[in-house]
PADOBA-304249 format. One record per residue (C-alpha): residue number from 1; residue in one letter; chain; x, y, z. Coordinates in nm, 3 decimals, m for minus. Example, Ala and Ser with C-alpha at 12.3 -4.5 7.8 and 13.67 -1.06 7.14 Angstrom:
% PADOBA-304249
<node num="1" residuo="A" cadena="A" px="1.230" py="m0.450" pz="0.780"/>
<node num="2" residuo="S" cadena="A" px="1.367" py="m0.106" pz="0.714"/>
//
This chain:
% PADOBA-304249
<node num="1" residuo="M" cadena="A" px="1.972" py="6.900" pz="25.484"/>
<node num="2" residuo="P" cadena="A" px="2.175" py="6.760" pz="25.191"/>
<node num="3" residuo="I" cadena="A" px="2.282" py="6.398" pz="25.172"/>
<node num="4" residuo="H" cadena="A" px="2.638" py="6.366" pz="25.296"/>
<node num="5" residuo="E" cadena="A" px="2.691" py="5.989" pz="25.256"/>
<node num="6" residuo="E" cadena="A" px="2.822" py="5.914" pz="24.908"/>
<node num="7" residuo="H" cadena="A" px="2.674" py="5.564" pz="24.897"/>
<node num="8" residuo="L" cadena="A" px="2.322" py="5.710" pz="24.938"/>
<node num="9" residuo="I" cadena="A" px="2.334" py="5.858" pz="24.589"/>
<node num="10" residuo="R" cadena="A" px="2.127" py="5.628" pz="24.371"/>
<node num="11" residuo="P" cadena="A" px="2.334" py="5.479" pz="24.086"/>
<node num="12" residuo="E" cadena="A" px="2.067" py="5.574" pz="23.831"/>
<node num="13" residuo="N" cadena="A" px="2.104" py="5.939" pz="23.936"/>
<node num="14" residuo="I" cadena="A" px="2.473" py="5.948" pz="23.847"/>
<node num="15" residuo="K" cadena="A" px="2.516" py="6.061" pz="23.488"/>
<node num="16" residuo="T" cadena="A" px="2.845" py="6.039" pz="23.297"/>
<node num="17" residuo="K" cadena="A" px="2.908" py="6.137" pz="22.936"/>
<node num="18" residuo="E" cadena="A" px="3.174" py="5.924" pz="22.770"/>
<node num="19" residuo="N" cadena="A" px="3.246" py="6.187" pz="22.505"/>
<node num="20" residuo="L" cadena="A" px="3.209" py="6.553" pz="22.602"/>
<node num="21" residuo="V" cadena="A" px="3.408" py="6.855" pz="22.491"/>
<node num="22" residuo="I" cadena="A" px="3.337" py="7.198" pz="22.644"/>
<node num="23" residuo="D" cadena="A" px="3.513" py="7.508" pz="22.501"/>
<node num="24" residuo="G" cadena="A" px="3.771" py="7.287" pz="22.338"/>
<node num="25" residuo="I" cadena="A" px="3.849" py="7.100" pz="22.661"/>
<node num="26" residuo="D" cadena="A" px="3.787" py="6.725" pz="22.672"/>
<node num="27" residuo="V" cadena="A" px="3.593" py="6.646" pz="22.994"/>
<node num="28" residuo="S" cadena="A" px="3.483" py="6.299" pz="22.891"/>
<node num="29" residuo="G" cadena="A" px="3.432" py="6.017" pz="23.142"/>
<node num="30" residuo="H" cadena="A" px="3.499" py="6.088" pz="23.509"/>
<node num="31" residuo="W" cadena="A" px="3.528" py="6.465" pz="23.456"/>
<node num="32" residuo="S" cadena="A" px="3.174" py="6.488" pz="23.322"/>
<node num="33" residuo="T" cadena="A" px="3.005" py="6.302" pz="23.609"/>
<node num="34" residuo="F" cadena="A" px="2.701" py="6.481" pz="23.748"/>
<node num="35" residuo="I" cadena="A" px="2.430" py="6.399" pz="24.000"/>
<node num="36" residuo="E" cadena="A" px="2.086" py="6.430" pz="23.847"/>
<node num="37" residuo="S" cadena="A" px="1.842" py="6.631" pz="24.055"/>
<node num="38" residuo="R" cadena="A" px="1.578" py="6.429" pz="24.235"/>
<node num="39" residuo="V" cadena="A" px="1.214" py="6.504" pz="24.164"/>
<node num="40" residuo="V" cadena="A" px="0.968" py="6.421" pz="24.441"/>
<node num="41" residuo="T" cadena="A" px="0.637" py="6.330" pz="24.283"/>
<node num="42" residuo="D" cadena="A" px="0.450" py="6.189" pz="24.582"/>
<node num="43" residuo="Y" cadena="A" px="0.546" py="6.417" pz="24.871"/>
<node num="44" residuo="N" cadena="A" px="0.361" py="6.307" pz="25.185"/>
<node num="45" residuo="E" cadena="A" px="0.353" py="6.586" pz="25.441"/>
<node num="46" residuo="A" cadena="A" px="0.166" py="6.363" pz="25.689"/>
<node num="47" residuo="I" cadena="A" px="0.421" py="6.082" pz="25.714"/>
<node num="48" residuo="E" cadena="A" px="0.608" py="6.230" pz="26.013"/>
<node num="49" residuo="D" cadena="A" px="0.284" py="6.275" pz="26.207"/>
<node num="50" residuo="E" cadena="A" px="0.174" py="5.922" pz="26.115"/>
<node num="51" residuo="I" cadena="A" px="0.494" py="5.764" pz="26.245"/>
<node num="52" residuo="A" cadena="A" px="0.492" py="5.990" pz="26.551"/>
<node num="53" residuo="A" cadena="A" px="0.147" py="5.849" pz="26.634"/>
<node num="54" residuo="L" cadena="A" px="0.291" py="5.497" pz="26.663"/>
<node num="55" residuo="P" cadena="A" px="0.470" py="5.361" pz="26.973"/>
<node num="56" residuo="G" cadena="A" px="0.837" py="5.462" pz="26.963"/>
<node num="57" residuo="G" cadena="A" px="0.802" py="5.740" pz="26.709"/>
<node num="58" residuo="E" cadena="A" px="0.678" py="6.010" pz="26.945"/>
<node num="59" residuo="H" cadena="A" px="1.005" py="6.211" pz="26.954"/>
<node num="60" residuo="I" cadena="A" px="1.111" py="6.192" pz="26.589"/>
<node num="61" residuo="H" cadena="A" px="1.066" py="6.571" pz="26.565"/>
<node num="62" residuo="R" cadena="A" px="1.366" py="6.623" pz="26.795"/>
<node num="63" residuo="C" cadena="A" px="1.619" py="6.486" pz="26.545"/>
<node num="64" residuo="W" cadena="A" px="1.882" py="6.736" pz="26.428"/>
<node num="65" residuo="Q" cadena="A" px="2.061" py="6.493" pz="26.193"/>
<node num="66" residuo="C" cadena="A" px="2.389" py="6.461" pz="26.383"/>
<node num="67" residuo="G" cadena="A" px="2.430" py="6.099" pz="26.268"/>
<node num="68" residuo="S" cadena="A" px="2.511" py="5.955" pz="26.613"/>
<node num="69" residuo="C" cadena="A" px="2.249" py="5.684" pz="26.566"/>
<node num="70" residuo="T" cadena="A" px="2.392" py="5.554" pz="26.239"/>
<node num="71" residuo="N" cadena="A" px="2.750" py="5.585" pz="26.364"/>
<node num="72" residuo="S" cadena="A" px="2.674" py="5.362" pz="26.664"/>
<node num="73" residuo="C" cadena="A" px="2.437" py="5.122" pz="26.484"/>
<node num="74" residuo="T" cadena="A" px="2.518" py="4.750" pz="26.509"/>
<node num="75" residuo="V" cadena="A" px="2.349" py="4.667" pz="26.178"/>
<node num="76" residuo="N" cadena="A" px="2.509" py="4.961" pz="25.993"/>
<node num="77" residuo="A" cadena="A" px="2.850" py="4.820" pz="26.086"/>
<node num="78" residuo="V" cadena="A" px="2.783" py="4.520" pz="25.861"/>
<node num="79" residuo="N" cadena="A" px="2.543" py="4.681" pz="25.611"/>
<node num="80" residuo="A" cadena="A" px="2.599" py="5.047" pz="25.520"/>
<node num="81" residuo="D" cadena="A" px="2.252" py="5.062" pz="25.359"/>
<node num="82" residuo="F" cadena="A" px="2.095" py="5.039" pz="25.706"/>
<node num="83" residuo="N" cadena="A" px="2.093" py="5.407" pz="25.794"/>
<node num="84" residuo="P" cadena="A" px="1.855" py="5.535" pz="26.067"/>
<node num="85" residuo="R" cadena="A" px="1.972" py="5.898" pz="26.029"/>
<node num="86" residuo="Y" cadena="A" px="1.889" py="5.899" pz="25.659"/>
<node num="87" residuo="W" cadena="A" px="1.547" py="5.738" pz="25.706"/>
<node num="88" residuo="I" cadena="A" px="1.452" py="5.987" pz="25.977"/>
<node num="89" residuo="Y" cadena="A" px="1.558" py="6.262" pz="25.734"/>
<node num="90" residuo="L" cadena="A" px="1.333" py="6.117" pz="25.460"/>
<node num="91" residuo="I" cadena="A" px="1.040" py="6.087" pz="25.699"/>
<node num="92" residuo="R" cadena="A" px="1.069" py="6.445" pz="25.818"/>
<node num="93" residuo="M" cadena="A" px="1.104" py="6.568" pz="25.458"/>
<node num="94" residuo="G" cadena="A" px="0.797" py="6.370" pz="25.349"/>
<node num="95" residuo="M" cadena="A" px="0.992" py="6.171" pz="25.087"/>
<node num="96" residuo="E" cadena="A" px="0.778" py="5.859" pz="25.105"/>
<node num="97" residuo="S" cadena="A" px="0.890" py="5.710" pz="24.772"/>
<node num="98" residuo="E" cadena="A" px="1.257" py="5.731" pz="24.877"/>
<node num="99" residuo="L" cadena="A" px="1.176" py="5.567" pz="25.212"/>
<node num="100" residuo="L" cadena="A" px="0.990" py="5.283" pz="25.042"/>
<node num="101" residuo="R" cadena="A" px="1.298" py="5.195" pz="24.838"/>
<node num="102" residuo="D" cadena="A" px="1.455" py="5.065" pz="25.161"/>
<node num="103" residuo="K" cadena="A" px="1.140" py="4.900" pz="25.297"/>
<node num="104" residuo="D" cadena="A" px="1.292" py="4.551" pz="25.288"/>
<node num="105" residuo="I" cadena="A" px="1.575" py="4.631" pz="25.532"/>
<node num="106" residuo="I" cadena="A" px="1.425" py="4.882" pz="25.776"/>
<node num="107" residuo="W" cadena="A" px="1.276" py="4.602" pz="25.988"/>
<node num="108" residuo="Q" cadena="A" px="1.624" py="4.447" pz="26.042"/>
<node num="109" residuo="C" cadena="A" px="1.685" py="4.664" pz="26.351"/>
<node num="110" residuo="V" cadena="A" px="1.810" py="4.431" pz="26.629"/>
<node num="111" residuo="S" cadena="A" px="1.697" py="4.661" pz="26.915"/>
<node num="112" residuo="C" cadena="A" px="2.046" py="4.679" pz="27.068"/>
<node num="113" residuo="N" cadena="A" px="1.962" py="5.040" pz="27.169"/>
<node num="114" residuo="K" cadena="A" px="2.315" py="5.166" pz="27.101"/>
<node num="115" residuo="C" cadena="A" px="2.158" py="5.444" pz="26.894"/>
<node num="116" residuo="T" cadena="A" px="1.931" py="5.542" pz="27.180"/>
<node num="117" residuo="Y" cadena="A" px="2.223" py="5.570" pz="27.422"/>
<node num="118" residuo="A" cadena="A" px="2.424" py="5.775" pz="27.169"/>
<node num="119" residuo="C" cadena="A" px="2.145" py="6.015" pz="27.069"/>
<node num="120" residuo="P" cadena="A" px="2.200" py="6.362" pz="27.224"/>
<node num="121" residuo="R" cadena="A" px="1.840" py="6.466" pz="27.162"/>
<node num="122" residuo="D" cadena="A" px="1.650" py="6.170" pz="27.314"/>
<node num="123" residuo="V" cadena="A" px="1.490" py="6.090" pz="26.979"/>
<node num="124" residuo="F" cadena="A" px="1.481" py="5.719" pz="27.074"/>
<node num="125" residuo="P" cadena="A" px="1.595" py="5.605" pz="26.724"/>
<node num="126" residuo="E" cadena="A" px="1.536" py="5.238" pz="26.804"/>
<node num="127" residuo="G" cadena="A" px="1.173" py="5.317" pz="26.871"/>
<node num="128" residuo="V" cadena="A" px="1.151" py="5.520" pz="26.551"/>
<node num="129" residuo="M" cadena="A" px="1.279" py="5.217" pz="26.354"/>
<node num="130" residuo="K" cadena="A" px="1.014" py="4.997" pz="26.513"/>
<node num="131" residuo="A" cadena="A" px="0.745" py="5.259" pz="26.449"/>
<node num="132" residuo="T" cadena="A" px="0.856" py="5.288" pz="26.086"/>
<node num="133" residuo="S" cadena="A" px="0.843" py="4.909" pz="26.043"/>
<node num="134" residuo="H" cadena="A" px="0.495" py="4.909" pz="26.194"/>
<node num="135" residuo="W" cadena="A" px="0.392" py="5.194" pz="25.965"/>
<node num="136" residuo="L" cadena="A" px="0.513" py="5.003" pz="25.658"/>
<node num="137" residuo="E" cadena="A" px="0.308" py="4.699" pz="25.761"/>
<node num="138" residuo="L" cadena="A" px="m0.008" py="4.892" pz="25.851"/>
<node num="139" residuo="K" cadena="A" px="0.007" py="5.079" pz="25.521"/>
<node num="140" residuo="G" cadena="A" px="0.044" py="4.751" pz="25.330"/>
<node num="141" residuo="H" cadena="A" px="0.390" py="4.831" pz="25.193"/>
<node num="142" residuo="T" cadena="A" px="0.548" py="4.520" pz="25.346"/>
<node num="143" residuo="P" cadena="A" px="0.423" py="4.188" pz="25.482"/>
<node num="144" residuo="K" cadena="A" px="0.425" py="4.143" pz="25.858"/>
<node num="145" residuo="S" cadena="A" px="0.785" py="4.091" pz="25.969"/>
<node num="146" residuo="P" cadena="A" px="0.892" py="3.795" pz="26.188"/>
<node num="147" residuo="S" cadena="A" px="0.982" py="4.035" pz="26.471"/>
<node num="148" residuo="M" cadena="A" px="0.632" py="4.185" pz="26.462"/>
<node num="149" residuo="V" cadena="A" px="0.476" py="3.837" pz="26.470"/>
<node num="150" residuo="F" cadena="A" px="0.688" py="3.749" pz="26.774"/>
<node num="151" residuo="D" cadena="A" px="0.584" py="4.072" pz="26.949"/>
<node num="152" residuo="E" cadena="A" px="0.219" py="3.986" pz="26.887"/>
<node num="153" residuo="V" cadena="A" px="0.253" py="3.629" pz="27.015"/>
<node num="154" residuo="F" cadena="A" px="0.440" py="3.745" pz="27.325"/>
<node num="155" residuo="S" cadena="A" px="0.193" py="4.025" pz="27.401"/>
<node num="156" residuo="E" cadena="A" px="m0.113" py="3.806" pz="27.349"/>
<node num="157" residuo="Q" cadena="A" px="0.011" py="3.547" pz="27.597"/>
<node num="158" residuo="V" cadena="A" px="0.105" py="3.800" pz="27.865"/>
<node num="159" residuo="I" cadena="A" px="m0.224" py="3.987" pz="27.830"/>
<node num="160" residuo="E" cadena="A" px="m0.433" py="3.670" pz="27.836"/>
<node num="161" residuo="T" cadena="A" px="m0.260" py="3.485" pz="28.122"/>
<node num="162" residuo="G" cadena="A" px="m0.036" py="3.731" pz="28.304"/>
<node num="163" residuo="K" cadena="A" px="0.254" py="3.491" pz="28.262"/>
<node num="164" residuo="I" cadena="A" px="0.543" py="3.424" pz="28.023"/>
<node num="165" residuo="E" cadena="A" px="0.572" py="3.064" pz="27.907"/>
<node num="166" residuo="E" cadena="A" px="0.867" py="3.038" pz="27.669"/>
<node num="167" residuo="G" cadena="A" px="0.772" py="2.699" pz="27.523"/>
<node num="168" residuo="R" cadena="A" px="0.421" py="2.810" pz="27.431"/>
<node num="169" residuo="I" cadena="A" px="0.552" py="3.136" pz="27.282"/>
<node num="170" residuo="I" cadena="A" px="0.805" py="2.952" pz="27.064"/>
<node num="171" residuo="R" cadena="A" px="0.545" py="2.703" pz="26.940"/>
<node num="172" residuo="S" cadena="A" px="0.296" py="2.977" pz="26.855"/>
<node num="173" residuo="F" cadena="A" px="0.563" py="3.186" pz="26.682"/>
<node num="174" residuo="F" cadena="A" px="0.681" py="2.895" pz="26.468"/>
<node num="175" residuo="K" cadena="A" px="0.323" py="2.806" pz="26.376"/>
<node num="176" residuo="R" cadena="A" px="0.234" py="3.161" pz="26.265"/>
<node num="177" residuo="T" cadena="A" px="0.554" py="3.202" pz="26.065"/>
<node num="178" residuo="G" cadena="A" px="0.528" py="2.858" pz="25.903"/>
<node num="179" residuo="Q" cadena="A" px="0.845" py="2.721" pz="26.060"/>
<node num="180" residuo="P" cadena="A" px="0.893" py="2.357" pz="26.171"/>
<node num="181" residuo="L" cadena="A" px="0.908" py="2.301" pz="26.546"/>
<node num="182" residuo="M" cadena="A" px="1.202" py="2.060" pz="26.526"/>
<node num="183" residuo="Q" cadena="A" px="1.498" py="2.286" pz="26.457"/>
<node num="184" residuo="D" cadena="A" px="1.860" py="2.191" pz="26.527"/>
<node num="185" residuo="W" cadena="A" px="1.932" py="2.484" pz="26.760"/>
<node num="186" residuo="L" cadena="A" px="1.613" py="2.422" pz="26.959"/>
<node num="187" residuo="V" cadena="A" px="1.679" py="2.049" pz="26.993"/>
<node num="188" residuo="E" cadena="A" px="2.033" py="2.121" pz="27.116"/>
<node num="189" residuo="M" cadena="A" px="1.903" py="2.377" pz="27.368"/>
<node num="190" residuo="V" cadena="A" px="1.649" py="2.128" pz="27.507"/>
<node num="191" residuo="K" cadena="A" px="1.920" py="1.860" pz="27.543"/>
<node num="192" residuo="R" cadena="A" px="2.136" py="2.096" pz="27.747"/>
<node num="193" residuo="M" cadena="A" px="1.841" py="2.201" pz="27.962"/>
<node num="194" residuo="V" cadena="A" px="1.761" py="1.836" pz="28.041"/>
<node num="195" residuo="L" cadena="A" px="2.120" py="1.779" pz="28.153"/>
<node num="196" residuo="K" cadena="A" px="2.156" py="2.092" pz="28.367"/>
<node num="197" residuo="L" cadena="A" px="1.818" py="2.204" pz="28.503"/>
<node num="198" residuo="P" cadena="A" px="1.665" py="2.060" pz="28.824"/>
<node num="199" residuo="V" cadena="A" px="1.402" py="1.789" pz="28.773"/>
<node num="200" residuo="K" cadena="A" px="1.133" py="2.000" pz="28.943"/>
<node num="201" residuo="M" cadena="A" px="1.191" py="2.291" pz="28.704"/>
<node num="202" residuo="L" cadena="A" px="1.185" py="2.061" pz="28.400"/>
<node num="203" residuo="F" cadena="A" px="0.855" py="1.913" pz="28.523"/>
<node num="204" residuo="T" cadena="A" px="0.707" py="2.262" pz="28.564"/>
<node num="205" residuo="L" cadena="A" px="0.821" py="2.365" pz="28.214"/>
<node num="206" residuo="G" cadena="A" px="0.679" py="2.048" pz="28.062"/>
<node num="207" residuo="L" cadena="A" px="0.348" py="2.079" pz="28.245"/>
<node num="208" residuo="A" cadena="A" px="0.306" py="2.436" pz="28.116"/>
<node num="209" residuo="N" cadena="A" px="0.284" py="2.298" pz="27.763"/>
<node num="210" residuo="F" cadena="A" px="m0.034" py="2.109" pz="27.852"/>
<node num="211" residuo="V" cadena="A" px="m0.189" py="2.315" pz="28.132"/>
<node num="212" residuo="R" cadena="A" px="m0.212" py="2.687" pz="28.063"/>
<node num="213" residuo="P" cadena="A" px="m0.108" py="2.858" pz="28.389"/>
<node num="214" residuo="R" cadena="A" px="m0.258" py="3.194" pz="28.478"/>
<node num="215" residuo="T" cadena="A" px="m0.182" py="3.464" pz="28.733"/>
<node num="216" residuo="S" cadena="A" px="m0.433" py="3.460" pz="29.017"/>
<node num="217" residuo="N" cadena="A" px="m0.717" py="3.713" pz="28.989"/>
<node num="218" residuo="W" cadena="A" px="m0.587" py="3.825" pz="28.650"/>
<node num="219" residuo="G" cadena="A" px="m0.927" py="3.880" pz="28.487"/>
<node num="220" residuo="G" cadena="A" px="m0.966" py="4.246" pz="28.584"/>
<node num="221" residuo="A" cadena="A" px="m0.614" py="4.340" pz="28.476"/>
<node num="222" residuo="R" cadena="A" px="m0.657" py="4.148" pz="28.148"/>
<node num="223" residuo="D" cadena="A" px="m0.978" py="4.329" pz="28.059"/>
<node num="224" residuo="A" cadena="A" px="m0.827" py="4.669" pz="28.144"/>
<node num="225" residuo="I" cadena="A" px="m0.519" py="4.601" pz="27.929"/>
<node num="226" residuo="K" cadena="A" px="m0.733" py="4.481" pz="27.638"/>
<node num="227" residuo="E" cadena="A" px="m0.951" py="4.792" pz="27.660"/>
<node num="228" residuo="Y" cadena="A" px="m0.644" py="5.019" pz="27.668"/>
<node num="229" residuo="A" cadena="A" px="m0.484" py="4.834" pz="27.373"/>
<node num="230" residuo="A" cadena="A" px="m0.804" py="4.861" pz="27.170"/>
<node num="231" residuo="E" cadena="A" px="m0.817" py="5.239" pz="27.234"/>
<node num="232" residuo="K" cadena="A" px="m0.454" py="5.282" pz="27.126"/>
<node num="233" residuo="H" cadena="A" px="m0.505" py="5.075" pz="26.811"/>
<node num="234" residuo="A" cadena="A" px="m0.809" py="5.285" pz="26.722"/>
<node num="235" residuo="E" cadena="A" px="m0.608" py="5.606" pz="26.772"/>
<node num="236" residuo="Q" cadena="A" px="m0.327" py="5.472" pz="26.551"/>
<node num="237" residuo="R" cadena="A" px="m0.563" py="5.369" pz="26.274"/>
<node num="238" residuo="Q" cadena="A" px="m0.726" py="5.710" pz="26.283"/>
<node num="239" residuo="A" cadena="A" px="m0.388" py="5.888" pz="26.275"/>
<node num="240" residuo="L" cadena="A" px="m0.282" py="5.684" pz="25.972"/>
<node num="241" residuo="G" cadena="A" px="m0.619" py="5.733" pz="25.801"/>
<node num="242" residuo="L" cadena="A" px="m0.667" py="5.357" pz="25.773"/>
<node num="243" residuo="D" cadena="A" px="m1.035" py="5.362" pz="25.859"/>
<node num="244" residuo="E" cadena="A" px="m1.093" py="5.626" pz="25.591"/>
<node num="245" residuo="L" cadena="A" px="m0.910" py="5.412" pz="25.334"/>
<node num="246" residuo="V" cadena="A" px="m1.121" py="5.110" pz="25.422"/>
<node num="247" residuo="E" cadena="A" px="m1.439" py="5.314" pz="25.392"/>
<node num="248" residuo="M" cadena="A" px="m1.327" py="5.455" pz="25.057"/>
<node num="249" residuo="A" cadena="A" px="m1.250" py="5.105" pz="24.932"/>
<node num="250" residuo="K" cadena="A" px="m1.598" py="4.993" pz="25.035"/>
<node num="251" residuo="Q" cadena="A" px="m1.752" py="5.282" pz="24.845"/>
<node num="252" residuo="E" cadena="A" px="m1.551" py="5.197" pz="24.533"/>
<node num="253" residuo="V" cadena="A" px="m1.666" py="4.835" pz="24.525"/>
<node num="254" residuo="K" cadena="A" px="m2.022" py="4.909" pz="24.635"/>
<node num="255" residuo="P" cadena="A" px="m2.256" py="4.784" pz="24.359"/>
<node num="256" residuo="R" cadena="A" px="m2.453" py="5.053" pz="24.187"/>
<node num="257" residuo="L" cadena="A" px="m2.827" py="5.008" pz="24.210"/>
<node num="258" residuo="P" cadena="A" px="m3.033" py="5.053" pz="23.895"/>
<node num="259" residuo="E" cadena="A" px="m3.181" py="5.399" pz="23.869"/>
<node num="260" residuo="A" cadena="A" px="m3.554" py="5.427" pz="23.913"/>
<node num="261" residuo="A" cadena="A" px="m3.750" py="5.456" pz="23.593"/>
<node num="262" residuo="E" cadena="A" px="m3.907" py="5.795" pz="23.533"/>
//
């Protein structure tokens, strides 16, 4: 499907001749503006399958490019470069190099799910954006995003204890992302909590920062979840060929032994 958003045409692909005369007719400037054909040099036919193997990307094959996701997108309303429809198009066409040009903004999805509600094909575009962000990180194209770090911190705590302790999650998230704990918005929120919450609840919240509460008899569920998560991670790595890449890298750096003398 051709690109139908004008702003998606890369500036370097727009060619204009300042002085051009054809058959005696001056077509200089605006009248000689052409779009240079794109040449795909690193077509990746596996990229759609790789993203489909990640959580949220399972239904990317259903997309018929209607544009409902982009039209309803909260982020697109303030930044036209954030375009889920276009990225899904690039993924399905295998245009990896074009997708990587937008790698620094794809992770900015705010998970409002407006796109998911608007999608007539149940593609789950919000999940595709998360899967694409995960794919970029796993492939080493981008550093781990703050949202991914938060997801990891949150999941680790729930899996380990069976509980959600907001204070511990915030502290761990700030520590992993190199942020100071004392932030103006957080200090203000704590002040308001102290003024409005019951003393018993405040005591419970404070105690949770020192004593790590756990759900009763959680051990069996924790081990089962960890086993399931490990299986899924192994499947994802295999689908993305990450284990093969690691093995190839090991072979490349493996020291060569001296050949035996004849």
